ZAMARGU-4260 file (C-alpha; in steps of 0.2 Angstrom, whole numbers, plus 5000, padded with zeros to 4 digits):
<rodrens>
0) 4952/4939/5020 | 4956/4934/5003 | 4962/4917/5010 | 4945/4915/5019 | 4936/4918/5002
5) 4948/4905/4994 | 4944/4892/5007 | 4925/4894/5005 | 4927/4893/4986 | 4937/4877/4987
10) 4924/4870/4999 | 4911/4874/4986 | 4920/4865/4973 | 4928/4879/4963 | 4946/4877/4956
15) 4955/4893/4960 | 4971/4902/4954 | 4979/4918/4959 | 4986/4932/4949 | 4998/4944/4959
20) 5015/4951/4962 | 5021/4939/4976 | 5014/4924/4985 | 5018/4912/5000 | 5028/4896/4995
25) 5013/4885/4998 | 5003/4895/4985 | 5016/4895/4971 | 5008/4880/4962 | 4992/4889/4958
30) 4998/4907/4957 | 5003/4917/4941 | 5016/4930/4947 | 5020/4946/4938 | 5032/4957/4948
35) 5024/4973/4942 | 5007/4968/4950 | 5015/4971/4967 | 5013/4988/4974 | 5031/4988/4981
40) 5039/4985/4964 | 5051/4999/4961 | 5043/5006/4945 | 5025/5006/4954 | 5033/5014/4969
45) 5040/5028/4958 | 5023/5031/4950 | 5015/5031/4967 | 5027/5044/4975 | 5024/5056/4961
50) 5005/5053/4959 | 5001/5057/4977 | 5013/5072/4980 | 5015/5082/4964 | 5002/5095/4960
55) 5003/5091/4940 | 5008/5075/4932 | 5024/5074/4922 | 5022/5067/4905 | 5035/5054/4908
60) 5024/5047/4922 | 5009/5046/4911 | 5020/5037/4898 | 5026/5025/4912 | 5008/5021/4918
65) 5003/5018/4900 | 5018/5006/4897 | 5015/4996/4913 | 4996/4996/4910 | 4999/4988/4893
70) 5011/4975/4900 | 5000/4970/4915 | 4984/4969/4903 | 4994/4957/4892 | 4998/4946/4907
75) 4980/4946/4912 | 4975/4940/4895 | 4989/4926/4896 | 4983/4922/4914 | 4965/4919/4910
80) 4968/4910/4894 | 4981/4898/4902 | 4970/4893/4916 | 4953/4895/4907 | 4947/4907/4920
85) 4928/4910/4920 | 4927/4923/4934 | 4939/4936/4942 | 4938/4941/4961 | 4948/4957/4963
90) 4954/4960/4980 | 4955/4979/4984 | 4965/4982/4968 | 4951/4992/4961 | 4948/5002/4977
95) 4965/5008/4984 | 4977/5016/4971 | 4993/5009/4977 | 4996/5002/4960 | 4988/5013/4947
100) 4994/5003/4931 | 4986/4987/4938 | 4970/4996/4942 | 4969/5003/4924 | 4975/4987/4917
105) 4961/4977/4926 | 4948/4990/4921 | 4952/4989/4902 | 4954/4971/4902 | 4936/4969/4910
110) 4929/4982/4898 | 4937/4972/4883 | 4932/4955/4888 | 4916/4956/4898 | 4922/4943/4910
115) 4912/4941/4925 | 4920/4950/4940 | 4918/4951/4959 | 4926/4967/4965 | 4930/4965/4984
120) 4933/4982/4991 | 4941/4984/5008 | 4944/5002/5008 | 4942/5016/4996 | 4954/5030/4991
125) 4943/5043/4997 | 4944/5036/5015 | 4962/5040/5016 | 4969/5058/5018 | 4985/5053/5009
130) 4977/5049/4992 | 4966/5066/4992 | 4981/5077/4986 | 4986/5069/4969 | 4988/5072/4950
135) 4979/5056/4944 | 4961/5060/4947 | 4958/5054/4929 | 4964/5037/4933 | 4955/5037/4950
140) 4938/5041/4942 | 4941/5028/4929 | 4947/5013/4939 | 4945/5015/4957 | 4932/5008/4956
145) 4926/5006/4938 | 4908/5006/4934 | 4906/4992/4922 | 4891/4980/4919 | 4900/4963/4922
150) 4907/4969/4939 | 4898/4964/4955 | 4904/4975/4969 | 4906/4969/4987 | 4910/4980/5002
155) 4914/4976/5020 | 4904/4989/5029 | 4888/4999/5028 | 4897/5016/5026 | 4907/5010/5012
160) 4891/5004/5003 | 4882/5021/5006 | 4897/5032/5000 | 4900/5021/4985 | 4883/5023/4979
165) 4882/5042/4983 | 4899/5045/4973 | 4897/5033/4959 | 4880/5027/4958 | 4887/5009/4960
170) 4876/4997/4971 | 4886/4984/4981 | 4883/4969/4992 | 4889/4970/5010 | 4899/4955/5015
175) 4908/4958/5033 | 4925/4951/5037 | 4923/4933/5045 | 4931/4920/5055 | 4929/4901/5055
180) 4919/4902/5071 | 4911/4884/5069 | 4929/4877/5071 | 4936/4884/5087 | 4955/4886/5088
185) 4966/4872/5096 | 4973/4875/5114 | 4990/4882/5116 | 5004/4869/5113 | 5021/4867/5120
190) 5029/4877/5107 | 5021/4893/5114 | 5028/4890/5132 | 5043/4901/5127 | 5033/4915/5118
195) 5031/4927/5133 | 5049/4927/5137 | 5055/4928/5119 | 5044/4943/5117 | 5052/4952/5132
200) 5037/4950/5144 | 5043/4948/5162 | 5035/4934/5173 | 5025/4946/5183 | 5019/4956/5169
205) 5002/4955/5160 | 5003/4952/5141 | 4994/4966/5132 | 4994/4962/5112 | 4992/4976/5099
210) 4990/4964/5084 | 4991/4977/5070 | 5003/4987/5059 | 5011/5002/5065 | 5002/5016/5057
215) 4994/5032/5064 | 4976/5027/5062 | 4978/5012/5073 | 4979/5024/5088 | 4993/5014/5097
220) 4997/5028/5108 | 4980/5025/5117 | 4986/5007/5122 | 5002/5014/5129 | 4992/5027/5139
225) 4980/5013/5146 | 4995/5003/5152 | 5002/5019/5160 | 4986/5021/5170 | 4984/5003/5175
230) 4988/4999/5193 | 4998/4983/5188 | 5013/4979/5178 | 5010/4976/5159 | 5019/4974/5143
235) 5013/4981/5126 | 5018/4969/5112 | 5016/4976/5094 | 5015/4962/5081 | 5018/4970/5065
240) 5029/4983/5055 | 5024/5000/5048 | 5021/4994/5030 | 5018/5006/5016 | 5016/5022/5028
245) 5034/5025/5034 | 5042/5024/5051 | 5040/5042/5059 | 5024/5036/5069 | 5034/5020/5076
250) 5047/5032/5082 | 5034/5043/5090 | 5027/5028/5099 | 5044/5022/5105 | 5047/5040/5112
255) 5030/5041/5120 | 5031/5024/5128 | 5049/5028/5135 | 5043/5045/5142 | 5028/5036/5151
260) 5039/5022/5157 | 5028/5009/5148 | 5037/4993/5142 | 5033/4992/5123 | 5041/4979/5112
265) 5040/4979/5093 | 5042/4961/5088 | 5038/4960/5069 | 5054/4950/5066 | 5047/4936/5078
270) 5030/4935/5070 | 5028/4926/5053 | 5015/4916/5044 | 5023/4900/5049 | 5034/4895/5064
275) 5052/4893/5062 | 5069/4899/5067 | 5078/4915/5063 | 5096/4914/5057 | 5102/4918/5074
280) 5092/4903/5082 | 5077/4913/5089 | 5060/4905/5087 | 5048/4913/5076 | 5029/4912/5080
285) 5013/4915/5072 | 5001/4929/5076 | 4989/4915/5081 | 5002/4910/5094 | 5003/4927/5101
290) 4984/4928/5102 | 4984/4912/5112 | 4996/4919/5125 | 4989/4937/5127 | 4979/4943/5142
295) 4971/4957/5134 | 4970/4963/5116 | 4970/4982/5112 | 4961/4988/5096 | 4962/5008/5098
300) 4960/5012/5080 | 4953/5028/5074 | 4949/5022/5057 | 4946/5004/5050 | 4937/4996/5035
305) 4930/4983/5046 | 4941/4976/5060 | 4949/4959/5058 | 4959/4960/5074 | 4942/4963/5083
310) 4936/4946/5076 | 4953/4937/5079 | 4953/4942/5097 | 4935/4935/5099 | 4940/4920/5090
315) 4954/4916/5102 | 4942/4920/5117 | 4952/4936/5123 | 4945/4951/5131 | 4947/4967/5120
320) 4949/4986/5122 | 4942/4994/5107 | 4940/5013/5102 | 4922/5017/5095 | 4928/5020/5077
325) 4914/5024/5065 | 4912/5006/5057 | 4912/4998/5075 | 4899/5010/5081 | 4888/5007/5065
330) 4890/4989/5061 | 4897/4979/5075 | 4893/4988/5092 | 4874/4986/5089 | 4876/4967/5089
335) 4879/4968/5108 | 4897/4964/5110 | 4904/4965/5128 | 4921/4975/5126 | 4931/4988/5136
340) 4926/5003/5125 | 4932/5020/5124 | 4927/5035/5113 | 4942/5044/5107 | 4952/5045/5123
345) 4955/5034/5138 | 4944/5037/5153 | 4944/5032/5171 | 4930/5019/5167 | 4941/5012/5153
350) 4956/5010/5165 | 4944/5002/5179 | 4936/4989/5168 | 4953/4984/5160 | 4960/4982/5177
355) 4945/4972/5182 | 4946/4961/5167 | 4965/4958/5169 | 4963/4953/5188 | 4947/4943/5187
360) 4950/4928/5174 | 4932/4922/5177 | 4925/4939/5171 | 4937/4938/5156 | 4931/4921/5151
365) 4913/4926/5153 | 4915/4941/5141 | 4925/4931/5129 | 4913/4916/5128 | 4898/4928/5126
370) 4907/4937/5112 | 4911/4920/5103 | 4893/4915/5103 | 4888/4932/5096 | 4901/4932/5083
375) 4897/4914/5077 | 4879/4920/5072 | 4885/4936/5063 | 4902/4933/5057 | 4905/4915/5053
380) 4910/4906/5037 | 4892/4901/5034 | 4888/4919/5032 | 4901/4921/5019 | 4896/4905/5010
385) 4878/4910/5008 | 4882/4927/5001 | 4895/4921/4990 | 4884/4908/4982 | 4871/4922/4979
390) 4884/4932/4970 | 4891/4917/4960 | 4873/4913/4954 | 4871/4932/4948 | 4888/4931/4939
395) 4885/4915/4930 | 4867/4919/4926 | 4859/4905/4936
</rodrens>
């Protein structure tokens, strides 16, 4: 989502630079990198593991947070001076405490400089069970998020806006996630002709894509159950790895799929940001390539901040199965999208409609085109551009 904001800001004529712990090769020329700004840095990981498991905080962890905070704050001063920064846009670093020293450093830096800031919050710590047992409440209350006069807060759903105001007294602007619906994707090219075979999908199997990380709140077992109940051959392809939440859930899914005799392929090594080749000669595809080739997209999440994969499936004109998670029910469903919906568990109706969509390409196309037109009205770059312009005028006093 940050990349979409960057794209719109550049189109509006702004010169943008990035501060972070890592970046893609194509971003290096306009990025200022500090390794400790990455949540996977060993020192940051050590703090995180203690912060969200221990009942009390060891003094050495406090000292380490303080030391890293000072280092990161000094780097923020260097970054803003070197590039003559007039505005900071903070992407989730003041909402989710994966990197506590960075959040505290940002808070102190903003308080000391009064620099205009747009804090773009995707999900808050109180929305995740793993953050609620901790020994860092003082830091959470101070910096996740901070209540400072030069910060304009942005959330991506109605519930987050309500909870933020109730818990902190902070008012926020709602800017939903978006896609560039005014510029449809190009049709599949020759490169993708080998994708199905490379991802282990048999010629007589439907390609069911689960385009998410392998974490428990994604509810991937529901996709496995759906395929088990279908009266046709289908293969589930899971695009991403587990990330920062461990591998126990992935193993549980592998065992569950095996017990139900459902083909489930974890293809994270074959999906990257750019096409290419692995050292062993296998082709690497993008997630966009996978969407282009899929017959059905599954999105059975139980919790989501918004639902990027939902918009992506619509962007690529694919039918989608979606769980009625709270943000979908409150913010997205009322728009009128035509989806294969279930509410917490797979029903006979869910299976019947999924089967019908797979076996009737005309129905799938009609649903996809209707959803695309609807999304273009509600979730296009034009929406983002208008609301960003309003925010920027507030920040610069125009």
